[in-house]
N, C-alpha and C positions, 0 to 999 in steps of 0.2 A: 814639481812634477812627481806624480805618484809612482810607487815602486812597480806596479803592474805596467804602467805606461813605459817606464824605463826598460823593462824586460822585453816588451813588444818592439820598441824601437831598436834595442840592441839585437834582437833576433832578426829583424829586417835588415839591418846593416850587415850582419854576419852572412845572411843569405845572399845579399847583393855582392859581397866580397867574393864569396865562393863562385858565383856565376861569372864575375869579372875575371877571376883567375882561369876559369874554364875557357872563356873567350880568348884570353891571351895565349893559352896553350893550344887551342884548336883553331884559331883565327875565325872564331864564330862571332855572332852578333845577337846574343840573347840577353845581355845585361841591360838594365835601365837605370837612369840616375835615381838616387834616393834623396838628394838635396838639390834644391834649385835656388840660385841667387838672382834676385830681381833688382836691377839697378833702376829704381823708379824715377829718379831725377838727378841731374848733376848740380842742381841749384842748392845753395846753402845760405844760412844767415850769419855764419861766423867766418873769421879769417885765420885759419889755423896754419902755422908756419910749416908744418910737415905735410900739408895737403897737396896732392898732385893733380887735382881735378882741373885747375886752370890750364895746366899743360896738356892734359889728355882730352878735355872736353871744350876748351877754348872759351870759357866763360870768365867774366871778371870776378875777382876774389871777393867773397862776402856779399854778393848781390842777390836779390830775389827775382832777377829776370828769368822768366821761363824760356827754355829752348824747346826745340822740337821733341816732343815726348808722346808716348802712347796715351790715348785718352782713357776715360773711365770705362766705357763700354768695351774698348779693346782689351784692357786688363781683365775685366770680368770674363770675356770670351776666352782669353788665353789660359786663365786659371782653370776654367771648366775643361778645356781641351787637355791640359796637363794632368788634371785629376783623372780624366777618363783613360789616358794613356798609361800613367804611372801608378794609379791607385793612391793610397795614402803616401804622402811624402813631406819632407821638411822644407819649408819655404823661408828664406832669409831675405827680407826687404831692406834695402839700404839706399844711400844716395852718394853724394850730396847729403842733405837732410831731408828724409822722406816726409816729415811732418809739415814741410812748407807746402805740400800739395793738400788742398782742402778735401780731396776725395780719397785720402789714405784710409780713413776709417771705414767708408763703405767697401773699399777693396779688401781690407782686413776682415770685416764682418762676412763678406761673401766667401773669402777663403776659409774661415773657420766653419761656416755653414756647410762647406763642401767636405769637411773632415780633413782639411789640410793642416799640418802642424805649422802654423804661421808665426813668424817672429819678425822683429824689426830692430835695426841698429840705428841709434839716435844720439844726438848730443844732449838730449833731455830738456832743452830750453823751452819746448812747447808743452811739456807735461804739467798740467795743473790737476786739481782734484776732480774737476768735471771730466777731463780727458782720462784720468786714471780709472774713474768709475766705468766709463764706456769700454775701456780695454779689459777690465775685469769681467764685465757682462758678456762680452763677445767670446770669452774663453781663449784669448791669445796664448800661444804656446810659450813664448819667451820674449824678453826684451833686453838688449845689450845697450848700456849707457857708457859713453866714452868719458872717462875721468882720468886726467893726466897728473895725478898726484894729490895727496890729501892736504897739501898746503895751498892756500889761495894763490900765492905768488907763482907757484909752480904751474898750476893749471892755467893761470892767466898768461904766463910766458908762452904757452903753446897756442892758446885759443883766444887771447886778447881780452875776453870779457865773459860775463854771465856765469861766474862760478857759483853764486848762490842759487840760481835757477837749476843748475845741474845737480847740486847737492839735494835740493828739494825733490827733484825727479828721482834721485837715488832712493830717498826715503819712501816716496810713493811707490817705487818699483817693488820694494819689500812688501808693501800692502798687496800689490798685484800678485806677487809670487805665492803668498800664503792663501789669499782669498780664492784665487783661481787655480791653485795647485799647479802653477806654471814654473818653468825653469827660469832663473834670473842670473844673468852674468853682468859683471861690471868690467869693462875692458880697460886695462891700464897700459898706456903706451910708454915708450922709452922716456925716462925721467932723469936726464943727466943733471938738471939743475938741482934736484933734491939730494944728490949724493953727499953734499956737504951738510945736509940737515937731517941726517938719518935718525938721530935721537929724537928730535922734535917731531918728525913724521911718525915715529912709533908711538909717541905720546898721543898724538892726534888720532892715530888709528885706534888706540885703546878707548879714547873718548867717543869715537864713532861707533865702536862695538857696544859701548854702554847705551848709546842712543838707540841703536838697533835692537838691543835687548828690551828697552822700554816699548818700542814699537811692537815687537813680537808678543809681549805680554798683553798689550792692548788688543792685538789681533785675536788672541785666544778667546776673548769675550764676545767676538762678533758671531752672528748666526752663520750656520753653514749655508753656502750657496748651492744652487742647482748644478749638479754634475752629470745629468743625463744626456741623452742624445740631443744635439743642437741643430740638426739639419732642418727641421721644420719648426723651430722654436718661435720664429716671428711670423709664422704663417697661419693658415686656417684650412680646415677641411669641413665641407658641408655635411649636414645630416643627410640621411637617405631621402631622396626626392622622388615622388611617384610620377610626376609629370615632367618629361624631359625638357619642355619648353617653358616651364614656370620660372619667371625671373627671380634670381637670388643675387644679393649684392653684399659687398663689404665696403665700408667707407672709412676714410682717414680724415681726422680733424687736425689741420696744421696749426690751429689756435690763433692764427692771424693770416691775413692775405699775403701770398707770396707770388712772385713771378715764377712760372713753371716752364723750364726749358725742355725737359724730356721726362718720360715715365718709363721705367724698366720693370717688366714682369719677370720674376724669377720662378721657374717651375719647381715643383716639389722634388727634393732629393732626400730619400729615406734609406740610408745605407743599412739600417737595422732590419729592413724587410726586403730580402733579395728577390722575392717573387714579384715585387711591384716594379713595373717598368719606369724608366726615367720620364719625368714629365707627367707622372700619374695624376689624373684628375684635371689636367689643364683644359679649360672650357673649349668646346668646339666652336661656339659663337659667343661673342661678348662685346661690350662697349665700355668706354671710360668717359666719365663726365666730371666737370669741374664747376663749382658754384661758390659765390661769396656768402650765401645763406643756405639754410636747410630747406627753404621752400622749394618744392619740386619744380615749379615752372621756371626757376632761375638756373637750373642745371644746363650747362652747355656741353654737348657731345664733342669730345676732342679726338677720340679714337673710336672707330665704328667698324666692327667685324661681325655684324649681325646678319648679313645677306648670304654668306656662304661659309662653309666650315674652314676654320683656321688650322693649318698644319701643326701638329704637335711638335714643339721645339726640342723635345728631349730634356737634356740637362742644361741647355744653353739659355741664358737670359735673352729677352726680346726687348729691344729699344724702340720707343715710339717718340720721335721729336714732336714737341708741342710749342713752337715758337709763338711769342705774343700772348700766351695764355697766362692768366692771373686768377688766383682764387684761394679760398681757405679750405673748402671741402672737396675731396677727390674720391670718387666712387667708381668701383668696377662692378659691372653686372653681368653675370652669366645668363645668356638667353637660350643656350642649348648645352645641356650637361652631358657627362660621359656615362655610358652604361656601366653598372656595377652588378654584383650578384643579386641584390634585392631591389634594384631600381636604378636610380641615377645619382651621381655625385659630381661635385667639382671642387678643386683645391688649388691653392696658390701658396708657395713658400713665403714670398715677400713681394710687395709692390714698392719699389724705390721711386721717390719723387725728387728729381734733381733740379736744383736752382743753382746755376753755375756748375761747380763740381761738388756741391754739398747735398747730401741726402737729407732733405728736410722732413722726411717721413719717419726717420728713426725715433723710436720711443714716443711717438704721438698717439693719442687715443684712437681706438678703433671701435666701430660698431658694425653690426651685421643685421640682415633681414630676420634672422632668428639667432638668439643668443647662444644656442648650443654650438654654433659654427665656429666660434673663436677659440683658438688655443690660448692658454694663459702665457703671458710673457715671462 
């Protein structure tokens, strides 16, 4: 976490504390939360002896059985509403084990895109190199990994298994911290078993520090990542268009044929430009098509709002269910653009394509009717 970010976060917490004190003394209601805890799921893949979820949530210990939970679109909507009410805030996502949900990454990506300081508490067993790279790219604020002692037997006493996976996630988390300028915490729970092995634990801690020093040295040689505004990083903004009804499109290549359960359009959110309204450039009329090939006659219209103007959704994502649809290429075409100073434009922060709870559009190639329209990823 960069020094300036720390100062801003500290100033915000201090301001909230002063307002809360004023509320207490005056019986007022002016303060707002600065930290939100999101219990994404009670489900977990481990059997920790200190876990109270089986008692509080009524699920079997260590199962992957899903219970009644908010869906992907519900979380996207809730995060948008919280951001509008609270402004920037700290979000702690936990479980259970939040990574058992396949839609965790789309939810985190959306939160980061809204300017929310999003973090996650995890046992680390789902973190591999590919996952770490995605977490770095989205600019996640922090990640807490639960580690119950530096000795394998100590950790396994509490969690029963998967010590190596947790330690690997710890190493990868150091990569995340440096590359994304994020805060990184390793939570250490009560370790009664290790009390008789203090000397050995200190030796292993020294060994871990040496290993982390090697990782830090390697990180210094990595290129600097993009640290600019992320709100429209995955989106696009058209060039100025003279004819309001001239069709312009953006297309995503999924690289292979997928079943497509729903498509989510995420309006532009540009916090750096206060004069632009939420949902800036969202097309007045549009259609979404799906095809197995690039041949124009093969495209099937799955969403059609070309007959009348579509109400601007503001900052809220719009979900279009597409049951039974399958294809490789997904194209959105604006058929009526929004008036701007010198003509007409249209814009979209992101088009999420959901197969089950997984956003299969993430990091897939994009093309547009004119190449100037695409923002670089």
